[in-house]
Steps between C-alpha positions, in 0.01 A plus 500: 500500500790737577629460148158577351463815704852611411432452135178704528692769679763518223251480210220720618591865553165586659538226762865592563417872526215437746724296725778756493259782584427311824863410571553432872137404566385171621305326224226261609304237310178558695337164440399206714799304373717397799805463279487750212287755686456655839227250599270799537263617226527858376148577625595412858584773748811291579641528145726800563615380847803277452470367857160351404624313192476124522681428175858521378436767234755342265375698196521825690855421607599417141359839385669685783830338415481615142497866606823451694704382207 
């Protein structure tokens, strides 16, 4: 998955520019996925409170890492 996101980052200027405009921010995949997402749906009041996340937020971490390179 990391490779796919890196390719999209390299090939899609709109995606890359959006990420870079938010450099230094914590990205979150606000879904119920306990692996790829935060484990908390975007509509939940807990979605923006990292201490309430039950998931690993792997996708969010991948996106955040891209802005550091």
